[in-house]
Structures are given as C-alpha cells and as structure tokens.
N, C-alpha and C positions, 0 to 999 in steps of 0.2 A: 503495500499498499503508499503510494507517493502521498501522501497525506497531509504532510506538515508545510510544506515549502514546495514550491513552484517545480512538476515535474516537465519535461519536452512536452510542447503544447499539445493538446490531445484538439481533435475537431468538436468533441462532444462535451469537453471542459468548456471549449470558446465560445461555445453555442448557450450556456446554460448562462445567461448574464441576469436572472431574477428568477423570481420567485412566480410569477402571473402575469399576465397583460391584465390592463386596464387600471384606472383607480379603484383603491380600497378606502375603505372610512376610514376615519382618523381613530388614532389609539385612544379609548377612551378613558375619563377620570372615575376612579376605581376606591380613592379615600382609602388607599392601603398603606395595614400599620407599618410603619417605617423605622419600628422598633424588631422587626421581623421579615429581614429583607437579606437574601442570600445569592449565590452565583452557583452554577456549575456547568462545566462543560469536559469534553471530549477531543482529545488530540490538542490540534490546534485552539480548539474551543477550551481546553482544560488551559492553555498558555493565555487566551484572553481572559478567561475568567479569574486567574492569579492577577493578571495585570488591573483589571477593575478594580479587586480588592484591595490591591495595595495603596493603587490611586484613589481612591475614593472611600478609604475603608471608615470613614466616618458616617457613610450613608450605609455600607455592604459588613453584614455584621457574620457572615460564615460563606464558605467555599468550599464542594465538591469538585475534585480534579481527578480526573479518568486520565490515566497516561500522558500525562504531560509531565512538565517542567517548572523550574522555578522563576519567581519574577526576577528581569533585566537579565537573563541568560542568554540573548542573543546579540546584544548591547550593538543593536543596530546594522548590524553585515548578515545576508546573507551566509555569507562562509559558518559561520561561528554557528547560524543557526541548524545547517544541515551537520556539521559534525560534531562540538562538543554539548549542545542542545539536543542529540535526537541518539545520536550512535554513541556519546559520551567519549569521542575518538577527537584527536589523539589523547583527550582526558575530559575528563567528567566537569560541570562549575566548581567554582570556591564559592560554599554556602557562604563563610566569615567575608569578603571581598564582596560578593553580592548584597549582604546585609550592611557593610560599610557603605555600599554605593547609595541603597535605599534612604537609609538613615542621612547622608547627605544630600538627597534631593526633598525628603522630609522638611530639614532644615533650610531649603531654598525655596519651600513653597510647591515645588513643581508636585509632590502626591502629598496627601494628608499625612499628619501627624502622625508617626509610628505609634505612639504611647496609643491611637485610639485601636488598637488590636486587640485592648484588655476584654476579656469575657468572650471572644470570638471562638466558633467553633470550627475545623477544619478535616473534611476528610479525603482521604487520598486511597485510590486503588492502581493498582499496576498488574496485570496479568505479568506472571512469570513465563510465559511464550510471548512476547512482545519479540518480534523483531524489527519494529520500524521506531521504536523510540524506545530506548534503553530503561529495563524497570529503575538503575542508577539513579535517573533524572528525578522521580518521584521519591528517592529518597531526599537526593539534593533540597527538594523544594519543602519536603518536613525537615531537613535542618535547618534552614531558611525562617521557615516560620517561627520556629524553635527560639531562634536568632532572636527575630525580631519581639515576639509576645512574650516569650518565659514562660514563666507557670500560668499567667495567664490564659492564654490559649487551651481548647482544648482538644487536643489533635488525634485522629485516627488515621493507620496507616496499613493497608492491605496489601501485600506483595507477594504473597505465596501461593495465589489459584493458577491452575492450568486454563488462563486466561490468553487469548490472543492478540491482537489490537483492534479492540472493540468496547464497546459497552457491555457487559453481561448483564444478561435478561432472564429469567426463567424461561421462557419457551418460545423466544421470538428472535429470529434472525438467523445469520451463519451459523456452521458449525463451532462450538465454544472457541478450539483451537485455531481456527480461523481468522484472518485479518484482510476480509474482503467486504464490499459492501450489502447491505447499507452501513457496516462499521456498528452493527447489533450482532451479538451472541448468547445461542439458546447456550445457556451454560448452567440452569439448574439455580442461577445467584440473581436475586433480583436488586440488583446493582444501583436502581435510580433510590427501591425502598432502605436499603443500608445507607444512602447518603443523604436523604429525607430527614431518616430518624436521626441519623446525627447529628444535624445542623438544627432540627427541630425540636426533637424529644421525642419518646415512646408513642405512638398511634395504633390503634386497634386495626383488623386485617381491615384494608382498603378494600372495596368493592372490586367485583370480578373484571368487572369495564366500567371504563371514566363515565363519569353521567353528567359531566357538566358541558360546556359551550365553547368548542375549539372553531377560532373564527380569525380571520385576516384582516391585517391593518397595513394604513399607509405610513411607512417610515419615512416617506420624505421629508415631513412637516417636522421631523426632530432633528434632523442633521446637519449639523455645523457646518459654518460655510469652509468649504474647501476638503470636506469631508471623503475620504475614500474607500473603496472595495465595499459599499453597502446594499444590497439592492432594494429593489422600489417596497416592496410588502415581506412583512413578516409577520407572526401567528402568536394567538394570545387565547389561553385556557382558562374560563374562569366558571370555576364551581359553580353548581347553584345555589349557596347559600354566600359566595362570595358579591353576589350581584348587586347587595346593597353597598359595598362596602364592608372597611375593617376588616380586611384578611392580609395574612405577609404575603410576600413575593419572591419566587423563582425567577431568576435568568438564566434558561439554557443554552449554552452557544455549541453547536455542532460542529462535526469537526470538520475539514477539507473533505469535499466531494460527498458531504453527507448534507450540503444544501438540500432545498425544495428543487431548486433547480435541477440536481443529481439523481438524488433518490425519491425523488416526490415528499408527500407526509409522513415517510417513515419514521422519523426520528422526529416529528412534530405527535407522533399519534402511538408509537410503537414501546419509546425508550424506556414508559412506565411512571412518568413522572407526573404524569395525569393524576393518575390513579390514587397516587399519595398523596396529592393536591387537594383531592374531595376528602382525607381520612382528617387531614392536617390542615385543613381552613387557609388554603395559599394558591393565588393566583400566576400563572407560569406563563414566561414571555419568551418565548424562541425569534430571535431575532436573526436576521437571516445575512450572510454576506454574498459577495456575487464573486463570479469568474468576469476576468477582463484579461486584453492586451495592455491595458495601458492604465493604475500600474500592471505590472508582468504580476499577474495571479490565478491562473490558469484552473487550478481546481477549488476557487472560493476558499478560502483558507483565511481565515482570523487575521487581523496584521500583528506578529507577534516577533516580527525582524524589522520593522521600520519601511515598509514598501508605502506610507501614506506618511513619510515626514519623519525626522529628529527625533519629535516630541510623542511619540504613535503610543509609547508607553506609560504617559504622563496625564495629570489632569488635562491638558489642552490637546491632548494627542483626540485626531479626528471622531478615531471611534471608542475612545474613553468619553469622550464629550456629548458624542450620541443617547450612550447610556446614562450617564447623568441626566441629561434630558429626560430620556424615558420614565425616569425614577420618577423626576418630579410631575411629568405628566400624570401617570398612575395615581403620585401623593395627591393630587389635588381633588377638589369635592367635585361634582357634579355641577 
C-alpha cells in the first residue's frame, strides 16, 4: 500500500478529485460539547490527527491513532516522510528532539501550549504485520506524548496484534493480515470501539447497526484562504439523540486512497465509529482530502509532509485551520 505519500501518478488516483458532484448543504451548527472533542485517523489520517491534536490541543482532548507516527516527524520534507517516518530507515525519529521542537513552537505561539495536554487521552494501535509503516513509529509517538504530557496523559498502546496496514474491524473489509483497499481489515477486533472507549469511557454494547443520520456537507465555506488538498464535500454522522445538540465530537481522518473518491463510503460507513457514536453520544465528522496534480498528492493523503506549505502542522496551516473552523461551526448554536 502506497498510502502515506505520493506514489507514481495513477490515473485512478488523479481522477478521484472530490467526494461527489454538486453543492451539498453547509455543515450544521449542533452546539457540541466542546469538552468532549477528539480526533482519530488511520495512516496519513493518524499523522493528521496528531498534528491537529498538538496544534489545537486547547480544543481537542484526545486522539486515536492507527498505524501512524509522531507529531513533527517529516520536518517538511518528503524524503524524511518516506524514510524515517514510514520505514524507520535509516533510523526512526527521536522523540526527545521532536518534543523540544514542539515545546519551542508552543513558546512561539505556533501551536497551543503544551500544558493543555493535561487530562487528555491518547490511544495508539499498530498491527505487528504492518509492512507500510513500521510499528516503531507508533512507539515513537507514544514516547513523544509521554514526554509532552507526562503523567497527566492517559495513554494506551496496542502493537502486538497480527494486523496489517489497516484499521481492524470485527467482520468488515479485507483479510486481517492484508494491506489493501479499503484499508479496513476483518480481524475480530473492534478497533473503533477500543479507541472510542479509551477516549470517552466505557459504554454499553452499541447497536448492531448505526441508527443515526449520515449526510454530506459542503466543506468549501470552512476552507481558509490558500488551503490545499481538501475536497468539496465531507461527511457528517449524527445520532438521533444528538440532533438537539449537546453531544461530543469525533473527527475521523481517512488514510491515503481511503477517501470517498477512492473507496466510496466504505470508511465513513464501515469503520465502526458510527455505532459507538450512538452508544457514547457523539457526532462524527469525516472530512475529506482529495487527490491532485498540484500540489502533487495523487493518493488523497492528508498533508503530513508539507505539500500545503511550510506551516502545515501548525495552527496557521491550511488543513489545521480548516479543522479549527469545523469545530467552531459545530460548537455554534442553531
């Protein structure tokens, strides 16, 4: 799976430039509970999730990271992204050095204060059969979080399961040891459930099928000027109990080649987050990246190496600022 960084330009990837035709309705204001906001993601989506968590950590209080690596790893270069940050070659990232850089950015105001990590919950899952992203990258991410948050962070790391480069599910997707589209693997492991309960607490068994409303929304009104790599359309899941407002929020980032233009609605319907959102009282947003010639991003990856500009993993980065606008919109009253 060439999932985290650009592969040779494939026609299918270049044609998948959005999530659907025509204008969709705007993202609604749902008066979300801003104290119950977390992010989740797979692969490049995991890198995006940790970037958003670190840069906006006064607004985001937890992160679930599947098959990703630590904040700041790529240092704005594709070469570093492809080597140390995917294969841990010639060597993996240094968590202490990354922590010092994050602390310096916080002092400069480029990311939120590191002290805001107090009380956050972090869940990391990495299959031991992953040949796309070395499991050592999740170990480095755990070390960085421990360095930044100390004992104030509740951290869970699972990296001993026979899973490939995919998000594990109970019974949906490819074989468990495979690393193939739609990057969901039927492993008898409810990865979304493990993540959601680690972030929001134990819950009763969710319904067999999601009972809420999955809809599309227009991402364009939320895009900062100059933002790159984002599709026109995103997805929103709202449980019936959350229609009146007051629920928490999970922002779930797809991996490369896992956007709606590549896999349809497989990720937004089948990853498992929606059922647990019903059980835990959470709204789920599935923002969408897109493939493009310029910037060079044929596989619809999130920007975790700098194709959108040198500030890509800070508060002023286009995709991070988009997420901030998304949270603000959902937090507003109707």
